[in-house]
C-alpha positions in Angstrom: 119.5 97.8 117.6 120.8 99.6 114.6 123.3 98.5 111.7 126.7 100.4 111.9 127.5 100.8 108.1 126.8 98.6 105.0 126.2 99.6 101.4 124.7 96.7 99.4 124.9 96.3 95.6 121.7 94.2 94.7 120.6 93.7 90.9 122.3 96.8 89.9 120.8 99.0 92.7 122.6 100.4 95.7 120.8 99.8 98.7 121.9 102.1 101.9 121.4 100.1 104.9 123.0 102.4 107.6 121.1 102.8 110.9 118.2 100.6 109.8 116.6 98.4 112.4 116.4 94.7 111.9 112.8 94.8 111.0 113.6 97.2 108.1 116.6 95.1 107.1 114.2 92.1 106.6 111.7 94.1 104.8 114.4 95.2 102.3 116.7 92.1 101.9 114.3 89.2 103.5 115.2 87.0 106.5 117.4 84.5 104.7 118.5 81.9 107.2 119.4 84.5 109.9 118.5 84.2 113.6 116.8 87.5 114.6 118.8 88.0 117.7 122.1 87.5 116.2 124.5 90.3 115.8 125.9 89.2 112.4 123.6 88.3 109.4 124.8 87.2 106.0 123.2 87.3 102.7 124.2 85.9 99.4 123.7 88.9 97.0 125.2 87.4 93.7 128.0 86.0 91.8 130.7 87.4 89.8 131.2 86.2 86.2 134.0 83.7 87.4 131.5 82.1 89.6 132.5 83.4 93.0 129.7 84.3 95.5 129.3 87.8 96.6 128.2 87.6 100.4 126.9 90.6 102.4 127.6 90.6 106.1 125.5 92.8 108.3 126.7 93.9 111.6 124.5 95.2 114.2 125.5 97.4 117.3 123.8 97.8 120.6 124.6 101.5 120.8 
């Protein structure tokens, strides 16, 4: 299963997560509270200066 298309901004560094496998995403971002077999994973990647949470949604495809 591969990731469709995601660009993540993490601590001032852009991480390109296109065509990465689930194991590679876990190595880069950690497993968080995501179930390995689900098609959508979410990560809390930061907060804005107003206190709003920045959430990254990772969507996998079976193609």
